[in-house]
N, C-alpha and C positions, 0 to 999 in steps of 0.2 A: 555377129553376137546373138545369143539365144535370148530373145525378148519375150516376156510373158505379161499379158494384161489381164487383170481380173476386175470385173464390173459389169455395168448394165448394157443391155441391148434393147432398143425400141423400135417400134414403127412410128415415125414422126409425121405429123400432119401440121403443116405450116400455112397460115392464112394471113393475108395482108390486103388492106383496102386500097382502092384507087385514089381516094381523097382522105383528109384527116379523119381519124376515127371519131364516130359519134357514139357515145356510150348509151346503153339501153335502147338501141335501135339496130335495124338491119343495114349492114354496110355493103355496098357492091365491091367486089374485089376478086381475089384468086385464092385457090386452095391447092397446095402441093402435097404429095405424099412422098416420103423418102425413107430409106433405112437410117436409123439413128441409134441413140444411146451413147453416153460419154465414152465408155471403154471401147464399144464397138467402132465409134468414129475414129478414135485414136488408132485402133488397130487397122482399120481400112486405110487411113492415111499412110501408115507405115508400110502396109502391104503394097500400096500403089508405087512406093519408091524402092521396092524390092528388098525390104528387110525381113520378109517372111516371118511376121510375128505370130505368136500363139495367143489365143483368147479363150479364157474360161468364163462362160456367161450363161445366163438363163435363156433357153430356147423353147419356144412353144411348139407343141405337137400339131397346132393348127397350121392352115395353109400360110398364114402370115409369118409364123415362126420358121417354117421350112423354107419359104422363099427367102427370108432374111438370111438364113444360114448359107443357102446356096449362093446367094448374091455376094455375101461377104467372103466366102471361100474362093469364089471366082476372082477376087481381087487380091489374092496373095496372103490370106489369113487362114491359119489352121485353127478350127474351133473345137474345143473340148466342152460339149454341151452339159448343162444341168437341165434336164428335161422337165417341162411344165405343160399343163394343158393348153394354156393360153399365152400368147406373146404380149408383153407389156407394151403400152403405147404412150405417146407424148404429143400434146397439142399446144402449139405456140400461136398467139395472136401477135402479129407484127404491126407497127405503125406504117404510115405511108412513106416513111424513109427506109422502111424494111429493117428496122431495129426492133428487138423484142419488147412488146408492151407487157404481156403476161403470159405465163405458161403453166400447164397442169401436166403432171406425169404420174402414173400409177406404179411407182417403183417399190411399193410395199411387198410385191412378189419376191424381189431380190432380197429385200430386208429380212425376209422370213428365213433365209438360208442359214445353215449352221455349219460349223467345222466338219461335222460328219458328212455333209453333202459334198465337201471337197476332198475328203480323205482318199477317194479313188484316184484323185489327180496329184496326191502328195509328191510322187517321184517327178512329175512334170514341173511342179512348183520348185522343188529342191534343185533340179537340173538347170533351171533358168539362171542366166547371168545378170539379169535386170528385171525387177519387178515393178510393173506400173499399176497403180490402184486408182479407181474412182471411189467415191464415198457413198455409193448407193447400198452398200452392205451395212449390216448392223454393227454396233460397237464391239460386240464380243467376237464376231468373226474377224473384224479388223484387227483386233488385239491378238487373236490366234495367228493370223498371217504374219504380223510383224514380229511376234515372238519366235515363230518357226523359221523365218527367212533371215539369213545373215549377210546377204549381199546388198548391192545398192537398191534403194527403194525410192520410186518417184510417185508423187501423189498429186492429182488434180482435185482441188477442193470441192468442185461440183456444185455446191450451192451454200448460201448463207445459213440454211437450216440444218445442213449436214456437216459443216466444217468443224464444229466443236468435237466431233467424234475423234479427231487426231490429237486433241490437246494433250492426253497422257503420253503420247508417243513422239512428240516433236523432236527429241534428240536422237531418234532412230531414222528420221527421214533425211535423205540425202538432197532431193530436189522437190520443192513445193511450188505449184502454180496456183494462183488465186487472184481474185479481184478485189477492189477496194472495200466493197461491202463485207465480203468474206474475211478480209484482213481485220476490219474493225470489230467484227463479231469475235474473232479468234483471240485478238489482243486487247480489246477495249480501247484502242488508240485510233483516233480519227485521222490523224496526219499519216498519209501512206508511207512516207520516208522513215518516219519514226516507227511505224508498224513493222516495216521490213527489218529495220535494225533490231527491234525487239525479238522478231522471230529468229534472226541469226544468233542473237545472244542466248536464246533458248536451245540452241544446238543444231538447228537446220543448216546444212552446208550451203545451199543455194535457194534463193527466193526470187520468183518471178511474179510481180504484182501488176496485173494489166489494168490500164486506165482508159480503155476504149479509144477514142479518137486522140487522147493525149499520150498514147504510147504505153511504155512499160517501165517499171522500176526494177532493176536487177540488183541484188545484193548477195555478197559473200563475205567471208571473214576479213577480206582485204578492203573492200570498197563497196559503196552503193551508188549507182548511176542511173540516170533516166535517158531512155532512147525513144525515138519516135520516127515515123514516116507517115506521109499522107496517102491514104488509100481511098479510092472511089468505090462506094458500094453500088454495084450494079445488080447483085443478086440479093442475099440477105445476110445477116449477121449470125444466124443460127449455125453452129458448128465451127465458127471461126476460132473460138477459145480452144476447142479441141484440137483443131488444126495447128494452132500456135503451139500447144503443148507437144503435139507430135513432131513439130518442127524443132523444138528444144531437144527432144530425145534423138532425133535423126542427127542433128548437129553434133551432139556429144559422142554418138557412136562413130561418126564419120570424122571426128576431130576437126570440125569446122565451127566457127563461131556460132553458138546456138541462137544468138539473137538474130543473126543474119538469116539463118534457115527458118526460124520461127516466123519472122515477118514474111518471108517468102511463102510459106505454107498458108498463112492467113490471107495474104493478098490474093492468092489463087482462089481460095474459098469464098471470099467476099464477092467474087464475080459469078458464083454459082447459086442456083435455086435449090440445090441439094445440100444435105448436111455435110457430105464430103464431095469435094469438086470432082466431077467426072474427067476433068482435063488434067488432074494432078498426076505427074510422073516425073522421073528424074530430069528428063529433057526440059519439060516446061518449068520445073523448079529452078534449074540453072539459068534458063532464059529470063525468068522473072527476077531472080536475084540480080542479074547483070543489068537489066533495064530499069528496074523500080527501086531496088534497095540501095540507097545512096551510101557513100563512104561514111557519112555522119552517123549511120546506124552502127558502125563498127564500135565495139567496146574494147 
């Protein structure tokens, strides 16, 4: 399938302490640099399992941007760049459990893009069979893409501060992946099951609401279910949500239960210090699903 992803690419800096964080103080710990960005992470995940995705994203002309482009393309992704002087970056502070405490990202560069910046890639967009979007773009560009494109659209909510951008277009979204905070912001409903039901009633075909350690709520027009599996975090949680979404896409393309493949992708990523696991490929995915994803995960 011809898969196209549009959204952000960053250089990620991940820092985590040896002991519990002490605010307003210097904490001994570790700092890792990796290639990141929601759309780029999704694309690399899919590239590593041989889906040969295409990615339209902002690429810096600096060394960081060119290294990111080369690295991503070396892992099975065809990049269609929107050139900029500097590559955006993302800094995450993790707690001693390696879960995100706070993060800052300069996605304002991508938010400044307009439809005119993407016109050169209009044939690439129209030829794709599946369009995957993150919400690092501005509302006007998002609306233009959704109005232009008439085939399946998958959306990653990206953050609670960005999710409201999709509110006018919910009935055009085939698959939405978001977390509990994003769902509450989008619907005004605190109960996650009720939030999923509300989003389905508003026209989305499938909703995946992730709950961290508590698993995921999946809803469509027939039912709403909760699924979970226990994963040990040996790396960090950064990128696990992007991997989960990539797993959904992979499962739907391969006609495999998307929850099974999503949990498989996430499990592999949680063992890595990178935003996308270096060990991910079809062989390790199949092995992980067989050994870790139990029958109870089946929907």
